[in-house]
N, C-alpha and C positions, 0 to 999 in steps of 0.2 A: 891591982889586976883583978878583974872579975873572976869569980869561981869557975864560970863556964870556960874561960880561956885556959885556966890552969888545968882543968879536966881534959881539954882537947890536947894540951901539951903532954899530959900523962898518957893519953891514948896513943899519941905519936910515938912516945918513948916505948910503950909496950909493944907496939907494932914492930919497931926496929929490933927490940930484944927477941921477939918471936922469930924473926929472920935469922938472928945469930944462933938461936937454938937449933934451927933446921940445919944450918951449916955445921954445927957440932954434932948433929944427929941425936940431940937430946929431946926426944919426942915427949917424954913425960913432962918436962919443964915447959915445952911448947904448949901442951894442953892446959897446964896450970895458968900460963900467961893468957891463953885464949879465954879462959873462964874469967880471969881478972878484967880483961878488956871488955867482955860482955857486961860485967857488973858496972864497969866504968861508963859504958854506953847508956845504961839506965840512969846513972847519976847525971850524965850530961843532959839527957832528955828532961829530967826533973829541974835541973838548973836553968835550962833554956825556957821552960814554961813556968818557972817560979815567980816571975815578976820582979826579981832582984836586978842588980846591975848586970848588964850583958856586955860581951865583948863587942868592939866595933866590928862592923861588917867586914872591913878590909883585913883586920887582924884574923878574924875567923876564917875568911876565904883563903888567906895565905896559909894558915895551918891545914885547911882542908885540901889544898893543892898538894902539900907535902905528904899528908896522910894517904891521899889517892896514889901518889907515886910509890910510897912505901908498900901499900897494899898490892900494887901491881907486881913489885919485886917479890913480895911475900908469896904471891900466887905462883910465880915462876919457880921460886925455890921449893915451894911445897910440891908442885908437880914433879920436879926433878927428884926430890926426896922420895915421893911416892913411887915413881918409876924405879928408882934404885932399890927400894924395899921389895917391890914386886919382882924385880929381876933376881934378887937374892933368894926370895921364896921359891921362884921357879927353879933355880939352880939346886936349891936344897931338896926340893921334891924329886928332881931328876936323879940326884945321887941316892936319895932314899929308895927310889924304885929300882935302881940298879942292883941293890943287894937282894932283891926278891927274885931275880932271874935264876932259873936252875942252871947248874953247871953246863956249859956248852950252849946255853940259850942264845938265840940270835936276836939282835935288836932291829934288823932290817925287814922283818916279816911280821905280819899280824896273824893271829890265830882265831 
């Protein structure tokens, strides 16, 4: 198996694992895998331009279709994760500001 094809398979694996990290809300591991995937992308570019044996076009295209599908799912999961984190932050800010109201303060009027 050409090195390029193995690297693409590793890229697909990392993409899938990144999605799992978002489901588990493990953002630190998500970022680590993202960095690994970026390094792997550089390795793929070197392997493709290195003049060595390359993967067949069909095999490469098949993997790219899978990677694109996984990337779309990853983007959906990331948006959901991001929205959930933003909601939690907004709720936290709301409760933090409630403690700053003077006794008997009203929430329905501005000053």
